[in-house]
mmCIF file as Biopython writes it, N, C-alpha, C and O atoms, coordinates in Angstrom:
data_model
#
loop_
_atom_site.group_PDB
_atom_site.id
_atom_site.type_symbol
_atom_site.label_atom_id
_atom_site.label_alt_id
_atom_site.label_comp_id
_atom_site.label_asym_id
_atom_site.label_entity_id
_atom_site.label_seq_id
_atom_site.pdbx_PDB_ins_code
_atom_site.Cartn_x
_atom_site.Cartn_y
_atom_site.Cartn_z
_atom_site.occupancy
_atom_site.B_iso_or_equiv
_atom_site.auth_seq_id
_atom_site.auth_asym_id
_atom_site.pdbx_PDB_model_num
ATOM 1   N N  . MET A ? 1  ? 107.072 81.326  103.949 1.0 0.0 1  A 1 
ATOM 2   C CA . MET A ? 1  ? 107.142 82.339  102.916 1.0 0.0 1  A 1 
ATOM 3   C C  . MET A ? 1  ? 107.137 83.708  103.599 1.0 0.0 1  A 1 
ATOM 4   O O  . MET A ? 1  ? 106.351 83.936  104.518 1.0 0.0 1  A 1 
ATOM 5   N N  . ASN A ? 2  ? 107.998 84.609  103.162 1.0 0.0 2  A 1 
ATOM 6   C CA . ASN A ? 2  ? 108.066 85.910  103.821 1.0 0.0 2  A 1 
ATOM 7   C C  . ASN A ? 2  ? 106.941 86.829  103.359 1.0 0.0 2  A 1 
ATOM 8   O O  . ASN A ? 2  ? 106.282 86.580  102.350 1.0 0.0 2  A 1 
ATOM 9   N N  . LYS A ? 3  ? 106.743 87.891  104.123 1.0 0.0 3  A 1 
ATOM 10  C CA . LYS A ? 3  ? 105.615 88.799  103.887 1.0 0.0 3  A 1 
ATOM 11  C C  . LYS A ? 3  ? 105.680 89.453  102.508 1.0 0.0 3  A 1 
ATOM 12  O O  . LYS A ? 3  ? 104.653 89.575  101.841 1.0 0.0 3  A 1 
ATOM 13  N N  . SER A ? 4  ? 106.860 89.872  102.069 1.0 0.0 4  A 1 
ATOM 14  C CA . SER A ? 4  ? 106.988 90.526  100.766 1.0 0.0 4  A 1 
ATOM 15  C C  . SER A ? 4  ? 106.572 89.590  99.650  1.0 0.0 4  A 1 
ATOM 16  O O  . SER A ? 4  ? 105.875 89.991  98.718  1.0 0.0 4  A 1 
ATOM 17  N N  . ARG A ? 5  ? 106.995 88.360  99.747  1.0 0.0 5  A 1 
ATOM 18  C CA . ARG A ? 5  ? 106.660 87.382  98.713  1.0 0.0 5  A 1 
ATOM 19  C C  . ARG A ? 5  ? 105.153 87.115  98.696  1.0 0.0 5  A 1 
ATOM 20  O O  . ARG A ? 5  ? 104.559 86.978  97.627  1.0 0.0 5  A 1 
ATOM 21  N N  . GLN A ? 6  ? 104.543 87.042  99.867  1.0 0.0 6  A 1 
ATOM 22  C CA . GLN A ? 6  ? 103.095 86.840  99.940  1.0 0.0 6  A 1 
ATOM 23  C C  . GLN A ? 6  ? 102.350 87.994  99.282  1.0 0.0 6  A 1 
ATOM 24  O O  . GLN A ? 6  ? 101.361 87.781  98.580  1.0 0.0 6  A 1 
ATOM 25  N N  . LEU A ? 7  ? 102.821 89.213  99.509  1.0 0.0 7  A 1 
ATOM 26  C CA . LEU A ? 7  ? 102.173 90.375  98.901  1.0 0.0 7  A 1 
ATOM 27  C C  . LEU A ? 7  ? 102.257 90.321  97.387  1.0 0.0 7  A 1 
ATOM 28  O O  . LEU A ? 7  ? 101.289 90.627  96.691  1.0 0.0 7  A 1 
ATOM 29  N N  . ILE A ? 8  ? 103.411 89.931  96.882  1.0 0.0 8  A 1 
ATOM 30  C CA . ILE A ? 8  ? 103.579 89.846  95.432  1.0 0.0 8  A 1 
ATOM 31  C C  . ILE A ? 8  ? 102.621 88.819  94.846  1.0 0.0 8  A 1 
ATOM 32  O O  . ILE A ? 8  ? 101.985 89.077  93.824  1.0 0.0 8  A 1 
ATOM 33  N N  . PHE A ? 9  ? 102.511 87.653  95.485  1.0 0.0 9  A 1 
ATOM 34  C CA . PHE A ? 9  ? 101.584 86.634  94.995  1.0 0.0 9  A 1 
ATOM 35  C C  . PHE A ? 9  ? 100.142 87.115  95.081  1.0 0.0 9  A 1 
ATOM 36  O O  . PHE A ? 9  ? 99.338  86.813  94.199  1.0 0.0 9  A 1 
ATOM 37  N N  . GLN A ? 10 ? 99.802  87.860  96.130  1.0 0.0 10 A 1 
ATOM 38  C CA . GLN A ? 10 ? 98.438  88.384  96.251  1.0 0.0 10 A 1 
ATOM 39  C C  . GLN A ? 10 ? 98.128  89.361  95.128  1.0 0.0 10 A 1 
ATOM 40  O O  . GLN A ? 10 ? 97.039  89.325  94.556  1.0 0.0 10 A 1 
ATOM 41  N N  . VAL A ? 11 ? 99.079  90.233  94.809  1.0 0.0 11 A 1 
ATOM 42  C CA . VAL A ? 11 ? 98.865  91.209  93.736  1.0 0.0 11 A 1 
ATOM 43  C C  . VAL A ? 11 ? 98.733  90.503  92.390  1.0 0.0 11 A 1 
ATOM 44  O O  . VAL A ? 11 ? 97.831  90.815  91.612  1.0 0.0 11 A 1 
ATOM 45  N N  . PHE A ? 12 ? 99.626  89.555  92.111  1.0 0.0 12 A 1 
ATOM 46  C CA . PHE A ? 12 ? 99.529  88.824  90.842  1.0 0.0 12 A 1 
ATOM 47  C C  . PHE A ? 12 ? 98.218  88.050  90.755  1.0 0.0 12 A 1 
ATOM 48  O O  . PHE A ? 12 ? 97.580  88.012  89.703  1.0 0.0 12 A 1 
ATOM 49  N N  . GLY A ? 13 ? 97.825  87.443  91.851  1.0 0.0 13 A 1 
ATOM 50  C CA . GLY A ? 13 ? 96.568  86.703  91.865  1.0 0.0 13 A 1 
ATOM 51  C C  . GLY A ? 13 ? 95.380  87.605  91.619  1.0 0.0 13 A 1 
ATOM 52  O O  . GLY A ? 13 ? 94.460  87.246  90.884  1.0 0.0 13 A 1 
ATOM 53  N N  . THR A ? 14 ? 95.396  88.780  92.236  1.0 0.0 14 A 1 
ATOM 54  C CA . THR A ? 14 ? 94.314  89.729  92.040  1.0 0.0 14 A 1 
ATOM 55  C C  . THR A ? 14 ? 94.266  90.210  90.602  1.0 0.0 14 A 1 
ATOM 56  O O  . THR A ? 14 ? 93.188  90.335  90.021  1.0 0.0 14 A 1 
ATOM 57  N N  . HIS A ? 15 ? 95.433  90.480  90.022  1.0 0.0 15 A 1 
ATOM 58  C CA . HIS A ? 15 ? 95.474  90.881  88.607  1.0 0.0 15 A 1 
ATOM 59  C C  . HIS A ? 15 ? 94.904  89.778  87.718  1.0 0.0 15 A 1 
ATOM 60  O O  . HIS A ? 15 ? 94.208  90.054  86.741  1.0 0.0 15 A 1 
ATOM 61  N N  . ASN A ? 16 ? 95.198  88.552  88.058  1.0 0.0 16 A 1 
ATOM 62  C CA . ASN A ? 16 ? 94.668  87.436  87.287  1.0 0.0 16 A 1 
ATOM 63  C C  . ASN A ? 16 ? 93.142  87.418  87.350  1.0 0.0 16 A 1 
ATOM 64  O O  . ASN A ? 16 ? 92.477  87.224  86.332  1.0 0.0 16 A 1 
ATOM 65  N N  . PHE A ? 17 ? 92.589  87.621  88.545  1.0 0.0 17 A 1 
ATOM 66  C CA . PHE A ? 17 ? 91.133  87.665  88.686  1.0 0.0 17 A 1 
ATOM 67  C C  . PHE A ? 17 ? 90.538  88.836  87.902  1.0 0.0 17 A 1 
ATOM 68  O O  . PHE A ? 17 ? 89.473  88.706  87.297  1.0 0.0 17 A 1 
ATOM 69  N N  . ILE A ? 18 ? 91.232  89.984  87.914  1.0 0.0 18 A 1 
ATOM 70  C CA . ILE A ? 18 ? 90.744  91.144  87.162  1.0 0.0 18 A 1 
ATOM 71  C C  . ILE A ? 18 ? 90.716  90.817  85.668  1.0 0.0 18 A 1 
ATOM 72  O O  . ILE A ? 18 ? 89.748  91.133  84.977  1.0 0.0 18 A 1 
ATOM 73  N N  . ASN A ? 19 ? 91.776  90.187  85.179  1.0 0.0 19 A 1 
ATOM 74  C CA . ASN A ? 19 ? 91.849  89.854  83.758  1.0 0.0 19 A 1 
ATOM 75  C C  . ASN A ? 19 ? 90.745  88.898  83.310  1.0 0.0 19 A 1 
ATOM 76  O O  . ASN A ? 19 ? 90.297  88.956  82.165  1.0 0.0 19 A 1 
ATOM 77  N N  . TYR A ? 20 ? 90.315  88.032  84.199  1.0 0.0 20 A 1 
ATOM 78  C CA . TYR A ? 20 ? 89.300  87.045  83.834  1.0 0.0 20 A 1 
ATOM 79  C C  . TYR A ? 20 ? 87.914  87.378  84.376  1.0 0.0 20 A 1 
ATOM 80  O O  . TYR A ? 20 ? 87.009  86.545  84.319  1.0 0.0 20 A 1 
ATOM 81  N N  . ALA A ? 21 ? 87.743  88.583  84.900  1.0 0.0 21 A 1 
ATOM 82  C CA . ALA A ? 21 ? 86.434  88.986  85.418  1.0 0.0 21 A 1 
ATOM 83  C C  . ALA A ? 21 ? 85.413  88.981  84.279  1.0 0.0 21 A 1 
ATOM 84  O O  . ALA A ? 21 ? 85.718  89.367  83.150  1.0 0.0 21 A 1 
ATOM 85  N N  . ARG A ? 22 ? 84.207  88.540  84.595  1.0 0.0 22 A 1 
ATOM 86  C CA . ARG A ? 22 ? 83.166  88.428  83.571  1.0 0.0 22 A 1 
ATOM 87  C C  . ARG A ? 22 ? 82.156  89.566  83.618  1.0 0.0 22 A 1 
ATOM 88  O O  . ARG A ? 22 ? 81.485  89.846  82.625  1.0 0.0 22 A 1 
ATOM 89  N N  . THR A ? 23 ? 82.048  90.212  84.756  1.0 0.0 23 A 1 
ATOM 90  C CA . THR A ? 23 ? 81.074  91.293  84.882  1.0 0.0 23 A 1 
ATOM 91  C C  . THR A ? 23 ? 81.745  92.527  85.459  1.0 0.0 23 A 1 
ATOM 92  O O  . THR A ? 23 ? 82.842  92.454  86.012  1.0 0.0 23 A 1 
ATOM 93  N N  . ASN A ? 24 ? 81.077  93.650  85.324  1.0 0.0 24 A 1 
ATOM 94  C CA . ASN A ? 24 ? 81.601  94.892  85.920  1.0 0.0 24 A 1 
ATOM 95  C C  . ASN A ? 24 ? 81.709  94.759  87.430  1.0 0.0 24 A 1 
ATOM 96  O O  . ASN A ? 24 ? 82.646  95.275  88.040  1.0 0.0 24 A 1 
ATOM 97  N N  . ALA A ? 25 ? 80.747  94.064  88.033  1.0 0.0 25 A 1 
ATOM 98  C CA . ALA A ? 25 ? 80.781  93.871  89.493  1.0 0.0 25 A 1 
ATOM 99  C C  . ALA A ? 25 ? 82.018  93.074  89.898  1.0 0.0 25 A 1 
ATOM 100 O O  . ALA A ? 25 ? 82.628  93.360  90.929  1.0 0.0 25 A 1 
ATOM 101 N N  . ASP A ? 26 ? 82.396  92.073  89.095  1.0 0.0 26 A 1 
ATOM 102 C CA . ASP A ? 26 ? 83.606  91.294  89.381  1.0 0.0 26 A 1 
ATOM 103 C C  . ASP A ? 26 ? 84.849  92.185  89.313  1.0 0.0 26 A 1 
ATOM 104 O O  . ASP A ? 26 ? 85.732  92.099  90.166  1.0 0.0 26 A 1 
ATOM 105 N N  . ILE A ? 27 ? 84.905  93.028  88.303  1.0 0.0 27 A 1 
ATOM 106 C CA . ILE A ? 27 ? 86.055  93.923  88.135  1.0 0.0 27 A 1 
ATOM 107 C C  . ILE A ? 27 ? 86.166  94.876  89.323  1.0 0.0 27 A 1 
ATOM 108 O O  . ILE A ? 27 ? 87.250  95.075  89.870  1.0 0.0 27 A 1 
ATOM 109 N N  . ILE A ? 28 ? 85.041  95.461  89.715  1.0 0.0 28 A 1 
ATOM 110 C CA . ILE A ? 28 ? 85.046  96.390  90.846  1.0 0.0 28 A 1 
ATOM 111 C C  . ILE A ? 28 ? 85.467  95.683  92.124  1.0 0.0 28 A 1 
ATOM 112 O O  . ILE A ? 28 ? 86.246  96.230  92.905  1.0 0.0 28 A 1 
ATOM 113 N N  . ARG A ? 29 ? 84.965  94.482  92.347  1.0 0.0 29 A 1 
ATOM 114 C CA . ARG A ? 29 ? 85.322  93.728  93.555  1.0 0.0 29 A 1 
ATOM 115 C C  . ARG A ? 29 ? 86.816  93.435  93.592  1.0 0.0 29 A 1 
ATOM 116 O O  . ARG A ? 29 ? 87.445  93.568  94.642  1.0 0.0 29 A 1 
ATOM 117 N N  . GLU A ? 30 ? 87.388  93.039  92.466  1.0 0.0 30 A 1 
ATOM 118 C CA . GLU A ? 30 ? 88.818  92.697  92.435  1.0 0.0 30 A 1 
ATOM 119 C C  . GLU A ? 30 ? 89.700  93.935  92.583  1.0 0.0 30 A 1 
ATOM 120 O O  . GLU A ? 30 ? 90.743  93.874  93.234  1.0 0.0 30 A 1 
ATOM 121 N N  . TYR A ? 31 ? 89.295  95.057  91.987  1.0 0.0 31 A 1 
ATOM 122 C CA . TYR A ? 31 ? 90.067  96.286  92.188  1.0 0.0 31 A 1 
ATOM 123 C C  . TYR A ? 31 ? 89.985  96.743  93.643  1.0 0.0 31 A 1 
ATOM 124 O O  . TYR A ? 31 ? 90.957  97.276  94.179  1.0 0.0 31 A 1 
ATOM 125 N N  . ALA A ? 32 ? 88.847  96.542  94.280  1.0 0.0 32 A 1 
ATOM 126 C CA . ALA A ? 32 ? 88.722  96.880  95.700  1.0 0.0 32 A 1 
ATOM 127 C C  . ALA A ? 32 ? 89.684  96.026  96.525  1.0 0.0 32 A 1 
ATOM 128 O O  . ALA A ? 32 ? 90.311  96.518  97.463  1.0 0.0 32 A 1 
ATOM 129 N N  . LEU A ? 33 ? 89.796  94.753  96.173  1.0 0.0 33 A 1 
ATOM 130 C CA . LEU A ? 33 ? 90.739  93.869  96.859  1.0 0.0 33 A 1 
ATOM 131 C C  . LEU A ? 33 ? 92.177  94.343  96.627  1.0 0.0 33 A 1 
ATOM 132 O O  . LEU A ? 33 ? 92.986  94.378  97.554  1.0 0.0 33 A 1 
ATOM 133 N N  . LEU A ? 34 ? 92.480  94.701  95.390  1.0 0.0 34 A 1 
ATOM 134 C CA . LEU A ? 34 ? 93.823  95.188  95.068  1.0 0.0 34 A 1 
ATOM 135 C C  . LEU A ? 34 ? 94.146  96.449  95.872  1.0 0.0 34 A 1 
ATOM 136 O O  . LEU A ? 34 ? 95.270  96.606  96.351  1.0 0.0 34 A 1 
ATOM 137 N N  . LEU A ? 35 ? 93.178  97.340  96.022  1.0 0.0 35 A 1 
ATOM 138 C CA . LEU A ? 35 ? 93.398  98.554  96.803  1.0 0.0 35 A 1 
ATOM 139 C C  . LEU A ? 35 ? 93.656  98.259  98.271  1.0 0.0 35 A 1 
ATOM 140 O O  . LEU A ? 35 ? 94.305  99.053  98.952  1.0 0.0 35 A 1 
ATOM 141 N N  . GLN A ? 36 ? 93.164  97.137  98.771  1.0 0.0 36 A 1 
ATOM 142 C CA . GLN A ? 36 ? 93.450  96.744  100.156 1.0 0.0 36 A 1 
ATOM 143 C C  . GLN A ? 36 ? 94.861  96.187  100.296 1.0 0.0 36 A 1 
ATOM 144 O O  . GLN A ? 36 ? 95.490  96.338  101.343 1.0 0.0 36 A 1 
ATOM 145 N N  . ILE A ? 37 ? 95.355  95.549  99.253  1.0 0.0 37 A 1 
ATOM 146 C CA . ILE A ? 37 ? 96.670  94.910  99.295  1.0 0.0 37 A 1 
ATOM 147 C C  . ILE A ? 37 ? 97.800  95.927  99.104  1.0 0.0 37 A 1 
ATOM 148 O O  . ILE A ? 37 ? 98.814  95.858  99.799  1.0 0.0 37 A 1 
ATOM 149 N N  . LEU A ? 38 ? 97.637  96.860  98.179  1.0 0.0 38 A 1 
ATOM 150 C CA . LEU A ? 38 ? 98.725  97.759  97.793  1.0 0.0 38 A 1 
ATOM 151 C C  . LEU A ? 38 ? 99.336  98.574  98.939  1.0 0.0 38 A 1 
ATOM 152 O O  . LEU A ? 38 ? 100.557 98.731  98.959  1.0 0.0 38 A 1 
ATOM 153 N N  . PRO A ? 39 ? 98.567  99.097  99.886  1.0 0.0 39 A 1 
ATOM 154 C CA . PRO A ? 39 ? 99.205  99.855  100.982 1.0 0.0 39 A 1 
ATOM 155 C C  . PRO A ? 39 ? 100.208 99.033  101.793 1.0 0.0 39 A 1 
ATOM 156 O O  . PRO A ? 39 ? 101.123 99.590  102.399 1.0 0.0 39 A 1 
ATOM 157 N N  . SER A ? 40 ? 100.037 97.726  101.803 1.0 0.0 40 A 1 
ATOM 158 C CA . SER A ? 40 ? 100.967 96.869  102.548 1.0 0.0 40 A 1 
ATOM 159 C C  . SER A ? 40 ? 102.364 96.893  101.952 1.0 0.0 40 A 1 
ATOM 160 O O  . SER A ? 40 ? 103.338 96.623  102.655 1.0 0.0 40 A 1 
ATOM 161 N N  . PHE A ? 41 ? 102.480 97.214  100.665 1.0 0.0 41 A 1 
ATOM 162 C CA . PHE A ? 41 ? 103.798 97.284  100.050 1.0 0.0 41 A 1 
ATOM 163 C C  . PHE A ? 41 ? 104.647 98.374  100.689 1.0 0.0 41 A 1 
ATOM 164 O O  . PHE A ? 41 ? 105.866 98.231  100.773 1.0 0.0 41 A 1 
ATOM 165 N N  . GLY A ? 42 ? 104.034 99.446  101.136 1.0 0.0 42 A 1 
ATOM 166 C CA . GLY A ? 42 ? 104.767 100.521 101.799 1.0 0.0 42 A 1 
ATOM 167 C C  . GLY A ? 42 ? 105.340 100.109 103.139 1.0 0.0 42 A 1 
ATOM 168 O O  . GLY A ? 42 ? 106.285 100.730 103.627 1.0 0.0 42 A 1 
ATOM 169 N N  . LYS A ? 43 ? 104.782 99.072  103.741 1.0 0.0 43 A 1 
ATOM 170 C CA . LYS A ? 43 ? 105.240 98.594  105.047 1.0 0.0 43 A 1 
ATOM 171 C C  . LYS A ? 43 ? 106.200 97.414  104.933 1.0 0.0 43 A 1 
ATOM 172 O O  . LYS A ? 43 ? 106.869 97.059  105.904 1.0 0.0 43 A 1 
ATOM 173 N N  . ALA A ? 44 ? 106.267 96.810  103.761 1.0 0.0 44 A 1 
ATOM 174 C CA . ALA A ? 44 ? 107.097 95.619  103.575 1.0 0.0 44 A 1 
ATOM 175 C C  . ALA A ? 44 ? 108.573 96.010  103.454 1.0 0.0 44 A 1 
ATOM 176 O O  . ALA A ? 44 ? 108.900 97.048  102.878 1.0 0.0 44 A 1 
ATOM 177 N N  . PRO A ? 45 ? 109.458 95.177  103.998 1.0 0.0 45 A 1 
ATOM 178 C CA . PRO A ? 45 ? 110.891 95.467  103.854 1.0 0.0 45 A 1 
ATOM 179 C C  . PRO A ? 45 ? 111.325 95.310  102.396 1.0 0.0 45 A 1 
ATOM 180 O O  . PRO A ? 45 ? 110.875 94.412  101.685 1.0 0.0 45 A 1 
ATOM 181 N N  . VAL A ? 46 ? 112.194 96.195  101.983 1.0 0.0 46 A 1 
ATOM 182 C CA . VAL A ? 46 ? 112.680 96.171  100.606 1.0 0.0 46 A 1 
ATOM 183 C C  . VAL A ? 46 ? 114.196 96.022  100.637 1.0 0.0 46 A 1 
ATOM 184 O O  . VAL A ? 46 ? 114.880 96.679  101.421 1.0 0.0 46 A 1 
ATOM 185 N N  . LEU A ? 47 ? 114.701 95.167  99.791  1.0 0.0 47 A 1 
ATOM 186 C CA . LEU A ? 47 ? 116.151 94.992  99.703  1.0 0.0 47 A 1 
ATOM 187 C C  . LEU A ? 47 ? 116.779 96.152  98.943  1.0 0.0 47 A 1 
ATOM 188 O O  . LEU A ? 47 ? 116.237 96.626  97.944  1.0 0.0 47 A 1 
ATOM 189 N N  . LEU A ? 48 ? 117.915 96.594  99.427  1.0 0.0 48 A 1 
ATOM 190 C CA . LEU A ? 48 ? 118.645 97.646  98.739  1.0 0.0 48 A 1 
ATOM 191 C C  . LEU A ? 48 ? 119.398 97.062  97.551  1.0 0.0 48 A 1 
ATOM 192 O O  . LEU A ? 48 ? 119.862 95.923  97.597  1.0 0.0 48 A 1 
ATOM 193 N N  . PHE A ? 49 ? 119.514 97.839  96.504  1.0 0.0 49 A 1 
ATOM 194 C CA . PHE A ? 49 ? 120.290 97.419  95.342  1.0 0.0 49 A 1 
ATOM 195 C C  . PHE A ? 49 ? 121.429 98.412  95.157  1.0 0.0 49 A 1 
ATOM 196 O O  . PHE A ? 49 ? 121.453 99.197  94.209  1.0 0.0 49 A 1 
ATOM 197 N N  . ASN A ? 50 ? 122.369 98.354  96.089  1.0 0.0 50 A 1 
ATOM 198 C CA . ASN A ? 50 ? 123.544 99.210  96.011  1.0 0.0 50 A 1 
ATOM 199 C C  . ASN A ? 50 ? 124.784 98.323  96.005  1.0 0.0 50 A 1 
ATOM 200 O O  . ASN A ? 50 ? 124.669 97.097  95.978  1.0 0.0 50 A 1 
ATOM 201 N N  . ALA A ? 51 ? 125.959 98.927  96.028  1.0 0.0 51 A 1 
ATOM 202 C CA . ALA A ? 51 ? 127.205 98.160  95.943  1.0 0.0 51 A 1 
ATOM 203 C C  . ALA A ? 51 ? 127.345 97.175  97.100  1.0 0.0 51 A 1 
ATOM 204 O O  . ALA A ? 51 ? 127.798 96.049  96.898  1.0 0.0 51 A 1 
ATOM 205 N N  . GLY A ? 52 ? 126.965 97.582  98.297  1.0 0.0 52 A 1 
ATOM 206 C CA . GLY A ? 52 ? 127.051 96.681  99.450  1.0 0.0 52 A 1 
ATOM 207 C C  . GLY A ? 52 ? 126.138 95.481  99.305  1.0 0.0 52 A 1 
ATOM 208 O O  . GLY A ? 52 ? 126.515 94.362  99.654  1.0 0.0 52 A 1 
ATOM 209 N N  . ALA A ? 53 ? 124.928 95.712  98.789  1.0 0.0 53 A 1 
ATOM 210 C CA . ALA A ? 53 ? 123.987 94.604  98.593  1.0 0.0 53 A 1 
ATOM 211 C C  . ALA A ? 53 ? 124.495 93.641  97.526  1.0 0.0 53 A 1 
ATOM 212 O O  . ALA A ? 53 ? 124.343 92.426  97.655  1.0 0.0 53 A 1 
ATOM 213 N N  . ILE A ? 54 ? 125.093 94.181  96.483  1.0 0.0 54 A 1 
ATOM 214 C CA . ILE A ? 54 ? 125.641 93.334  95.419  1.0 0.0 54 A 1 
ATOM 215 C C  . ILE A ? 54 ? 126.778 92.474  95.965  1.0 0.0 54 A 1 
ATOM 216 O O  . ILE A ? 54 ? 126.861 91.285  95.657  1.0 0.0 54 A 1 
ATOM 217 N N  . ALA A ? 55 ? 127.653 93.070  96.774  1.0 0.0 55 A 1 
ATOM 218 C CA . ALA A ? 55 ? 128.764 92.312  97.356  1.0 0.0 55 A 1 
ATOM 219 C C  . ALA A ? 55 ? 128.247 91.203  98.271  1.0 0.0 55 A 1 
ATOM 220 O O  . ALA A ? 55 ? 128.766 90.087  98.247  1.0 0.0 55 A 1 
ATOM 221 N N  . THR A ? 56 ? 127.244 91.500  99.062  1.0 0.0 56 A 1 
ATOM 222 C CA . THR A ? 56 ? 126.652 90.486  99.946  1.0 0.0 56 A 1 
ATOM 223 C C  . THR A ? 56 ? 126.025 89.377  99.124  1.0 0.0 56 A 1 
ATOM 224 O O  . THR A ? 56 ? 126.198 88.199  99.436  1.0 0.0 56 A 1 
ATOM 225 N N  . GLY A ? 57 ? 125.299 89.740  98.080  1.0 0.0 57 A 1 
ATOM 226 C CA . GLY A ? 57 ? 124.692 88.736  97.207  1.0 0.0 57 A 1 
ATOM 227 C C  . GLY A ? 57 ? 125.734 87.842  96.556  1.0 0.0 57 A 1 
ATOM 228 O O  . GLY A ? 57 ? 125.531 86.633  96.439  1.0 0.0 57 A 1 
ATOM 229 N N  . ASN A ? 58 ? 126.846 88.425  96.134  1.0 0.0 58 A 1 
ATOM 230 C CA . ASN A ? 58 ? 127.920 87.630  95.527  1.0 0.0 58 A 1 
ATOM 231 C C  . ASN A ? 58 ? 128.516 86.659  96.525  1.0 0.0 58 A 1 
ATOM 232 O O  . ASN A ? 58 ? 128.854 85.533  96.162  1.0 0.0 58 A 1 
ATOM 233 N N  . LEU A ? 59 ? 128.652 87.082  97.798  1.0 0.0 59 A 1 
ATOM 234 C CA . LEU A ? 59 ? 129.163 86.180  98.830  1.0 0.0 59 A 1 
ATOM 235 C C  . LEU A ? 59 ? 128.217 85.003  99.064  1.0 0.0 59 A 1 
ATOM 236 O O  . LEU A ? 59 ? 128.657 83.867  99.237  1.0 0.0 59 A 1 
ATOM 237 N N  . VAL A ? 60 ? 126.937 85.282  99.067  1.0 0.0 60 A 1 
ATOM 238 C CA . VAL A ? 60 ? 125.943 84.205  99.262  1.0 0.0 60 A 1 
ATOM 239 C C  . VAL A ? 60 ? 126.047 83.198  98.133  1.0 0.0 60 A 1 
ATOM 240 O O  . VAL A ? 60 ? 126.025 81.990  98.367  1.0 0.0 60 A 1 
ATOM 241 N N  . VAL A ? 61 ? 126.161 83.692  96.913  1.0 0.0 61 A 1 
ATOM 242 C CA . VAL A ? 61 ? 126.267 82.798  95.752  1.0 0.0 61 A 1 
ATOM 243 C C  . VAL A ? 61 ? 127.524 81.955  95.855  1.0 0.0 61 A 1 
ATOM 244 O O  . VAL A ? 61 ? 127.489 80.759  95.568  1.0 0.0 61 A 1 
ATOM 245 N N  . LEU A ? 62 ? 128.647 82.562  96.263  1.0 0.0 62 A 1 
ATOM 246 C CA . LEU A ? 62 ? 129.900 81.813  96.385  1.0 0.0 62 A 1 
ATOM 247 C C  . LEU A ? 62 ? 129.793 80.730  97.457  1.0 0.0 62 A 1 
ATOM 248 O O  . LEU A ? 62 ? 130.324 79.634  97.280  1.0 0.0 62 A 1 
ATOM 249 N N  . ARG A ? 63 ? 129.127 81.018  98.541  1.0 0.0 63 A 1 
ATOM 250 C CA . ARG A ? 63 ? 128.986 80.039  99.618  1.0 0.0 63 A 1 
ATOM 251 C C  . ARG A ? 63 ? 128.118 78.860  99.205  1.0 0.0 63 A 1 
ATOM 252 O O  . ARG A ? 63 ? 128.320 77.741  99.677  1.0 0.0 63 A 1 
ATOM 253 N N  . LYS A ? 64 ? 127.171 79.102  98.342  1.0 0.0 64 A 1 
ATOM 254 C CA . LYS A ? 64 ? 126.284 78.023  97.906  1.0 0.0 64 A 1 
ATOM 255 C C  . LYS A ? 64 ? 126.963 77.089  96.906  1.0 0.0 64 A 1 
ATOM 256 O O  . LYS A ? 64 ? 126.553 75.938  96.759  1.0 0.0 64 A 1 
ATOM 257 N N  . SER A ? 65 ? 127.979 77.567  96.229  1.0 0.0 65 A 1 
ATOM 258 C CA . SER A ? 65 ? 128.627 76.723  95.203  1.0 0.0 65 A 1 
ATOM 259 C C  . SER A ? 65 ? 129.829 75.978  95.740  1.0 0.0 65 A 1 
ATOM 260 O O  . SER A ? 65 ? 130.474 75.233  95.003  1.0 0.0 65 A 1 
#
């Protein structure tokens, strides 16, 4: 699994824990965890969504079919 995907799962998982937190201490702990994860998004590679990326994506889809 690539790093970007792992970060997304970590954020969703943390949000899930925040939603089901039972005490204020649980909420604070989970937000602290989320604050540790979020800066990593700035370092993760991001795919471009421009005309070149769309053309490349279309080629990949054609090759798979």
